N, CA, C and O atoms as a GROMACS GRO file, in nm:
protein
  308
    1MET      N    1   3.928  -2.293   2.343
    1MET     CA    2   4.026  -2.280   2.227
    1MET      C    3   4.152  -2.366   2.194
    1MET      O    4   4.220  -2.429   2.275
    2CYS      N    5   4.172  -2.353   2.048
    2CYS     CA    6   4.284  -2.448   2.031
    2CYS      C    7   4.391  -2.347   2.016
    2CYS      O    8   4.383  -2.225   2.023
    3PRO      N    9   4.510  -2.439   1.989
    3PRO     CA   10   4.675  -2.366   2.016
    3PRO      C   11   4.686  -2.280   1.901
    3PRO      O   12   4.664  -2.321   1.787
    4GLY      N   13   4.722  -2.154   1.930
    4GLY     CA   14   4.753  -2.072   1.827
    4GLY      C   15   4.619  -1.996   1.791
    4GLY      O   16   4.628  -1.915   1.698
    5GLU      N   17   4.504  -2.010   1.848
    5GLU     CA   18   4.407  -1.916   1.827
    5GLU      C   19   4.444  -1.792   1.936
    5GLU      O   20   4.520  -1.797   2.033
    6VAL      N   21   4.352  -1.666   1.878
    6VAL     CA   22   4.380  -1.560   1.984
    6VAL      C   23   4.237  -1.542   2.040
    6VAL      O   24   4.127  -1.555   1.986
    7TRP      N   25   4.275  -1.508   2.167
    7TRP     CA   26   4.117  -1.475   2.238
    7TRP      C   27   4.113  -1.325   2.230
    7TRP      O   28   4.191  -1.234   2.260
    8LEU      N   29   3.979  -1.334   2.172
    8LEU     CA   30   3.911  -1.157   2.140
    8LEU      C   31   3.821  -1.140   2.250
    8LEU      O   32   3.747  -1.043   2.233
    9GLY      N   33   3.805  -1.197   2.347
    9GLY     CA   34   3.680  -1.174   2.437
    9GLY      C   35   3.707  -1.003   2.499
    9GLY      O   36   3.809  -0.935   2.488
   10ARG      N   37   3.595  -0.973   2.554
   10ARG     CA   38   3.590  -0.832   2.619
   10ARG      C   39   3.548  -0.843   2.768
   10ARG      O   40   3.480  -0.938   2.805
   11GLY      N   41   3.589  -0.742   2.855
   11GLY     CA   42   3.512  -0.740   2.962
   11GLY      C   43   3.390  -0.649   2.963
   11GLY      O   44   3.363  -0.578   2.866
   12ALA      N   45   3.327  -0.654   3.059
   12ALA     CA   46   3.209  -0.584   3.110
   12ALA      C   47   3.229  -0.466   3.200
   12ALA      O   48   3.267  -0.475   3.317
   13TRP      N   49   3.203  -0.363   3.142
   13TRP     CA   50   3.225  -0.240   3.221
   13TRP      C   51   3.120  -0.179   3.267
   13TRP      O   52   3.009  -0.214   3.226
   14SER      N   53   3.135  -0.063   3.372
   14SER     CA   54   2.998  -0.008   3.427
   14SER      C   55   2.916   0.096   3.310
   14SER      O   56   2.820   0.167   3.339
   15THR      N   57   2.973   0.087   3.181
   15THR     CA   58   2.888   0.133   3.096
   15THR      C   59   2.811   0.043   3.027
   15THR      O   60   2.716   0.079   2.957
   16ASP      N   61   2.846  -0.079   3.040
   16ASP     CA   62   2.742  -0.222   2.990
   16ASP      C   63   2.638  -0.231   3.082
   16ASP      O   64   2.543  -0.301   3.046
   17ASN      N   65   2.630  -0.158   3.233
   17ASN     CA   66   2.503  -0.213   3.288
   17ASN      C   67   2.390  -0.189   3.234
   17ASN      O   68   2.362  -0.079   3.186
   18GLY      N   69   2.296  -0.311   3.236
   18GLY     CA   70   2.208  -0.288   3.156
   18GLY      C   71   2.198  -0.356   3.026
   18GLY      O   72   2.089  -0.385   2.976
   19ARG      N   73   2.284  -0.374   2.983
   19ARG     CA   74   2.316  -0.426   2.870
   19ARG      C   75   2.302  -0.580   2.889
   19ARG      O   76   2.314  -0.636   2.998
   20ARG      N   77   2.276  -0.645   2.767
   20ARG     CA   78   2.264  -0.801   2.766
   20ARG      C   79   2.400  -0.838   2.636
   20ARG      O   80   2.404  -0.806   2.517
   21LEU      N   81   2.482  -0.905   2.706
   21LEU     CA   82   2.585  -0.944   2.646
   21LEU      C   83   2.606  -1.090   2.588
   21LEU      O   84   2.533  -1.169   2.650
   22THR      N   85   2.676  -1.147   2.497
   22THR     CA   86   2.669  -1.256   2.446
   22THR      C   87   2.811  -1.307   2.509
   22THR      O   88   2.908  -1.233   2.518
   23VAL      N   89   2.810  -1.440   2.549
   23VAL     CA   90   2.892  -1.538   2.613
   23VAL      C   91   3.006  -1.606   2.486
   23VAL      O   92   2.977  -1.690   2.400
   24CYS      N   93   3.132  -1.543   2.505
   24CYS     CA   94   3.219  -1.614   2.395
   24CYS      C   95   3.303  -1.715   2.443
   24CYS      O   96   3.379  -1.769   2.363
   25ALA      N   97   3.303  -1.753   2.573
   25ALA     CA   98   3.376  -1.854   2.622
   25ALA      C   99   3.278  -1.969   2.593
   25ALA      O  100   3.159  -1.959   2.563
   26ASN      N  101   3.365  -2.100   2.612
   26ASN     CA  102   3.317  -2.208   2.576
   26ASN      C  103   3.217  -2.257   2.718
   26ASN      O  104   3.110  -2.317   2.703
   27ASN      N  105   3.257  -2.231   2.811
   27ASN     CA  106   3.179  -2.246   2.938
   27ASN      C  107   3.192  -2.129   3.030
   27ASN      O  108   3.303  -2.079   3.042
   28LEU      N  109   3.079  -2.073   3.104
   28LEU     CA  110   3.106  -1.966   3.180
   28LEU      C  111   2.989  -1.994   3.285
   28LEU      O  112   2.867  -1.981   3.271
   29THR      N  113   3.071  -2.040   3.406
   29THR     CA  114   3.010  -2.062   3.551
   29THR      C  115   2.930  -1.937   3.594
   29THR      O  116   2.959  -1.820   3.567
   30VAL      N  117   2.833  -1.979   3.659
   30VAL     CA  118   2.740  -1.870   3.706
   30VAL      C  119   2.749  -1.895   3.862
   30VAL      O  120   2.732  -2.010   3.905
   31TYR      N  121   2.774  -1.794   3.946
   31TYR     CA  122   2.777  -1.840   4.084
   31TYR      C  123   2.671  -1.753   4.161
   31TYR      O  124   2.671  -1.632   4.187
   32ARG      N  125   2.578  -1.852   4.190
   32ARG     CA  126   2.462  -1.814   4.268
   32ARG      C  127   2.436  -1.760   4.420
   32ARG      O  128   2.494  -1.824   4.508
   33PRO      N  129   2.354  -1.649   4.461
   33PRO     CA  130   2.389  -1.641   4.614
   33PRO      C  131   2.389  -1.758   4.720
   33PRO      O  132   2.457  -1.769   4.822
   34ASN      N  133   2.289  -1.848   4.664
   34ASN     CA  134   2.261  -1.966   4.761
   34ASN      C  135   2.372  -2.061   4.766
   34ASN      O  136   2.374  -2.162   4.836
   35GLY      N  137   2.485  -2.012   4.669
   35GLY     CA  138   2.578  -2.129   4.667
   35GLY      C  139   2.578  -2.214   4.533
   35GLY      O  140   2.685  -2.247   4.482
   36SER      N  141   2.482  -2.240   4.490
   36SER     CA  142   2.463  -2.333   4.351
   36SER      C  143   2.554  -2.238   4.256
   36SER      O  144   2.604  -2.126   4.267
   37THR      N  145   2.549  -2.355   4.143
   37THR     CA  146   2.590  -2.273   4.025
   37THR      C  147   2.518  -2.331   3.885
   37THR      O  148   2.442  -2.428   3.882
   38CYS      N  149   2.551  -2.261   3.786
   38CYS     CA  150   2.482  -2.285   3.691
   38CYS      C  151   2.586  -2.262   3.547
   38CYS      O  152   2.660  -2.164   3.547
   39THR      N  153   2.588  -2.351   3.438
   39THR     CA  154   2.673  -2.283   3.327
   39THR      C  155   2.623  -2.240   3.215
   39THR      O  156   2.529  -2.300   3.162
   40LEU      N  157   2.693  -2.105   3.149
   40LEU     CA  158   2.637  -2.070   3.045
   40LEU      C  159   2.718  -2.116   2.950
   40LEU      O  160   2.834  -2.136   2.988
   41VAL      N  161   2.684  -2.149   2.776
   41VAL     CA  162   2.773  -2.188   2.725
   41VAL      C  163   2.806  -2.076   2.576
   41VAL      O  164   2.746  -1.968   2.571
   42ALA      N  165   2.889  -2.108   2.480
   42ALA     CA  166   2.930  -1.988   2.397
   42ALA      C  167   2.768  -1.976   2.312
   42ALA      O  168   2.690  -2.066   2.281
   43GLY      N  169   2.762  -1.816   2.292
   43GLY     CA  170   2.628  -1.789   2.234
   43GLY      C  171   2.501  -1.727   2.302
   43GLY      O  172   2.408  -1.659   2.258
   44GLN      N  173   2.539  -1.786   2.453
   44GLN     CA  174   2.440  -1.739   2.529
   44GLN      C  175   2.440  -1.614   2.578
   44GLN      O  176   2.530  -1.542   2.535
   45THR      N  177   2.347  -1.554   2.675
   45THR     CA  178   2.342  -1.415   2.712
   45THR      C  179   2.353  -1.410   2.856
   45THR      O  180   2.302  -1.489   2.936
   46PHE      N  181   2.430  -1.303   2.881
   46PHE     CA  182   2.418  -1.191   3.032
   46PHE      C  183   2.394  -1.070   2.992
   46PHE      O  184   2.434  -0.999   2.900
   47THR      N  185   2.273  -1.055   3.138
   47THR     CA  186   2.244  -0.923   3.164
   47THR      C  187   2.328  -0.821   3.215
   47THR      O  188   2.262  -0.788   3.314
   48VAL      N  189   2.427  -0.749   3.216
   48VAL     CA  190   2.495  -0.680   3.330
   48VAL      C  191   2.398  -0.606   3.447
   48VAL      O  192   2.295  -0.543   3.423
   49TYR      N  193   2.444  -0.624   3.549
   49TYR     CA  194   2.391  -0.522   3.642
   49TYR      C  195   2.500  -0.452   3.693
   49TYR      O  196   2.484  -0.333   3.719
   50SER      N  197   2.602  -0.503   3.710
   50SER     CA  198   2.704  -0.426   3.792
   50SER      C  199   2.865  -0.488   3.715
   50SER      O  200   2.932  -0.584   3.755
   51GLY      N  201   2.895  -0.397   3.598
   51GLY     CA  202   3.026  -0.434   3.560
   51GLY      C  203   3.151  -0.372   3.584
   51GLY      O  204   3.131  -0.265   3.641
   52GLY      N  205   3.266  -0.391   3.564
   52GLY     CA  206   3.358  -0.320   3.590
   52GLY      C  207   3.486  -0.363   3.676
   52GLY      O  208   3.594  -0.304   3.686
   53SER      N  209   3.442  -0.484   3.734
   53SER     CA  210   3.549  -0.545   3.807
   53SER      C  211   3.546  -0.708   3.770
   53SER      O  212   3.483  -0.769   3.684
   54GLU      N  213   3.638  -0.748   3.865
   54GLU     CA  214   3.680  -0.887   3.818
   54GLU      C  215   3.572  -0.974   3.808
   54GLU      O  216   3.564  -1.054   3.715
   55TRP      N  217   3.460  -0.965   3.925
   55TRP     CA  218   3.328  -1.040   3.893
   55TRP      C  219   3.217  -0.936   3.840
   55TRP      O  220   3.219  -0.817   3.872
   56VAL      N  221   3.116  -0.996   3.752
   56VAL     CA  222   3.002  -0.924   3.716
   56VAL      C  223   2.881  -0.970   3.765
   56VAL      O  224   2.865  -1.090   3.745
   57SER      N  225   2.794  -0.915   3.822
   57SER     CA  226   2.669  -0.936   3.844
   57SER      C  227   2.558  -0.919   3.768
   57SER      O  228   2.540  -0.802   3.731
   58GLY      N  229   2.468  -1.010   3.729
   58GLY     CA  230   2.369  -0.972   3.626
   58GLY      C  231   2.284  -1.110   3.631
   58GLY      O  232   2.287  -1.195   3.720
   59HIS      N  233   2.193  -1.108   3.491
   59HIS     CA  234   2.098  -1.234   3.490
   59HIS      C  235   2.161  -1.304   3.397
   59HIS      O  236   2.218  -1.251   3.302
   60ALA      N  237   2.153  -1.455   3.423
   60ALA     CA  238   2.210  -1.539   3.329
   60ALA      C  239   2.102  -1.576   3.241
   60ALA      O  240   1.992  -1.592   3.294
   61TRP      N  241   2.116  -1.596   3.084
   61TRP     CA  242   1.972  -1.619   3.023
   61TRP      C  243   1.996  -1.774   2.988
   61TRP      O  244   2.048  -1.844   3.074
   62GLY      N  245   1.963  -1.824   2.878
   62GLY     CA  246   1.997  -1.937   2.774
   62GLY      C  247   1.952  -2.088   2.881
   62GLY      O  248   1.831  -2.099   2.903
   63ASN      N  249   2.022  -2.170   2.927
   63ASN     CA  250   1.982  -2.284   3.030
   63ASN      C  251   1.949  -2.216   3.155
   63ASN      O  252   1.856  -2.248   3.230
   64CYS      N  253   2.020  -2.133   3.170
   64CYS     CA  254   2.028  -2.098   3.338
   64CYS      C  255   1.901  -2.018   3.374
   64CYS      O  256   1.836  -2.068   3.466
   65GLY      N  257   1.846  -1.892   3.314
   65GLY     CA  258   1.736  -1.803   3.390
   65GLY      C  259   1.789  -1.779   3.530
   65GLY      O  260   1.699  -1.783   3.614
   66VAL      N  261   1.899  -1.758   3.573
   66VAL     CA  262   1.899  -1.704   3.734
   66VAL      C  263   1.983  -1.578   3.692
   66VAL      O  264   2.031  -1.542   3.584
   67ASP      N  265   1.983  -1.516   3.842
   67ASP     CA  266   2.080  -1.421   3.887
   67ASP      C  267   2.197  -1.466   3.930
   67ASP      O  268   2.205  -1.579   3.980
   68GLY      N  269   2.301  -1.388   3.917
   68GLY     CA  270   2.428  -1.458   3.986
   68GLY      C  271   2.568  -1.386   3.932
   68GLY      O  272   2.550  -1.292   3.855
   69GLN      N  273   2.708  -1.420   3.966
   69GLN     CA  274   2.807  -1.358   3.932
   69GLN      C  275   2.872  -1.438   3.824
   69GLN      O  276   2.867  -1.560   3.822
   70VAL      N  277   2.926  -1.373   3.744
   70VAL     CA  278   3.036  -1.445   3.652
   70VAL      C  279   3.179  -1.378   3.649
   70VAL      O  280   3.205  -1.262   3.681
   71GLN      N  281   3.268  -1.477   3.604
   71GLN     CA  282   3.423  -1.397   3.615
   71GLN      C  283   3.425  -1.307   3.495
   71GLN      O  284   3.378  -1.354   3.391
   72ASN      N  285   3.471  -1.185   3.492
   72ASN     CA  286   3.455  -1.068   3.378
   72ASN      C  287   3.582  -1.111   3.274
   72ASN      O  288   3.690  -1.158   3.310
   73GLY      N  289   3.550  -1.087   3.167
   73GLY     CA  290   3.636  -1.108   3.038
   73GLY      C  291   3.548  -1.182   2.908
   73GLY      O  292   3.571  -1.151   2.791
   74TRP      N  293   3.482  -1.247   2.933
   74TRP     CA  294   3.444  -1.398   2.894
   74TRP      C  295   3.327  -1.335   2.806
   74TRP      O  296   3.229  -1.409   2.802
   75PHE      N  297   3.315  -1.226   2.740
   75PHE     CA  298   3.206  -1.196   2.667
   75PHE      C  299   3.271  -1.134   2.517
   75PHE      O  300   3.382  -1.085   2.500
   76CYS      N  301   3.182  -1.150   2.434
   76CYS     CA  302   3.224  -1.116   2.284
   76CYS      C  303   3.211  -0.978   2.257
   76CYS      O  304   3.135  -0.906   2.322
   77TYR      N  305   3.299  -0.929   2.142
   77TYR     CA  306   3.287  -0.787   2.115
   77TYR      C  307   3.197  -0.754   2.016
   77TYR      O  308   3.179  -0.637   1.985
   0.00000   0.00000   0.00000
């Protein structure tokens, strides 16, 4: 974000379980169970398996194509 811009992102809630949400963050790190990471970029999507907390588990599409967890709050409205 640039100085002066207002962040209009949203979190993923339990009502989003099963939905494919679009990433609005410039970069969003996906943490995999085996300890490796992958990075989604703005415009790529993430299917929520379990939303509603600080971390969201699901499937990262785009250049990742893996299951993992991301920090909540970086999805588009």
